[in-house]
N, C-alpha and C positions, 0 to 999 in steps of 0.2 A: 773938076777931080773926080766925080762920082760915075764918069764916063768912064775913066781908067781902070777903074773898080770893078763896074759894073762887067766890063771886059771877059774878067776871070769866071761867069757864071754859064753855069749850059743852058739849053736853047730852053726846057723846061722851066727852072728858074726863071729865066726872061722872059714865059709867058705869064706864070704864074703873077710876077710882081708887075706885069703890065695889068692885068685884070685884077688885081689889089688896088693900081691905082685908077682904073675906070672908077672903082666903089666908092672912092675917096670923098668923104663931104666932112668938112669938120663943123660940128654941132655942137654938142657942148662939150665931148671928147673927143673929137676926130677919129672914133673908132674905125676900123674896117673890117667887116664881115665876108667871111669865103671858106664854105666847109670843103673838105675834103675828097665829098662825093659830089659836089657843084663842079668843082677845078677838074676833077675825070673828065663829067658830061660837057662841060663850056670848051673845053682846050683839046680834047681828043686824047688824053694821056692816061697811063694805067696808074691805077691805084697807087701802086709801088713807086711809082716815076714821079705822082704829085706829092709824096709822103719825104720823099729824097727833098725834091723841090723847094719845099715848104724847109725843110730842115736845111737846106744849104744858104738859102736866104737868110735862116738866122745865123749861121755860123760866120756868115760873112759881115754881120749886123745890118743890114739894110730894113730886118720887123724883128717885132719880139711881141711872143703871143700874151694875150692881155688875160682872156681867157679860154680854156679849153672846148670845143665843142662837146654838143651830147645826140646820140644819136636818139636817143631812147625821148629824148626833150626836145628832140626837132629843133635844135638851136645850132647854127654855125659857130665855128671857132672866130672870136674877136681877137684881130692884128692891131700893131699899133705900126708904121712907119717913123725910123728911128731920124731921119732927116724933118720930119715936119713936127711942128709943135705938138705936145702932149702934157697938159696939167702945167704947163710954164715952156722952158726952153726946149728944142730938139735934142735929142743925147747923141747923134751923129755916130752910134757907135763904127759904122762905117769907115771912118776915118781912123779909128784907130787900131784897126787892126791892118792898115795898109793892104787892104786886098790877099792877107792872108786869111786863110780857112781856118776857125778856131771851135773849137765846139763850147756852144755856150751855156755860161753859167759853171764854166771849170776854172779852179783857180789859174790856171798857165793863162786862160783867157784875160781873166782881172790883173793879173801879173804883168802882163804883155802889153795889154792894153794904154797901161797907165805910166811903162818905160818906152815903148818906142815911138818916134817922131818919124812922118813921113813927108818926103816929097814929092808935091805934085807937080810933075813940069812935063810940058807937050803931050800931055797925055799918058805919061807912062808915070808908074809908081819906083819911087828908090826908097828902098827902108835901107837904116845904116848897118 
């Protein structure tokens, strides 16, 4: 299922997602840390491209920002994967969006996420 949805991601978003996956360690809260500057340096992409990649991953429901980073305090942004448990069950936001990009936190995303049912067959997504 996830493979079909992930095919909609751009190349930089896939790079960021894979880098986040290499940093996943489930201790107390299963947090993943990756700053914008670190993503640009490690992945060889520009700052605006990295920013768009993070926003794209959020829009498709793959990641959620837990705590925003701070350049002044030298803290990386803290993320969580929606397909992994975090304080209980995984939220799997990517399933509700059916591979459709939605602005995170908008009323349309909440309404559509509750009402849309997706069919996943043969690595294709079919929304009603």
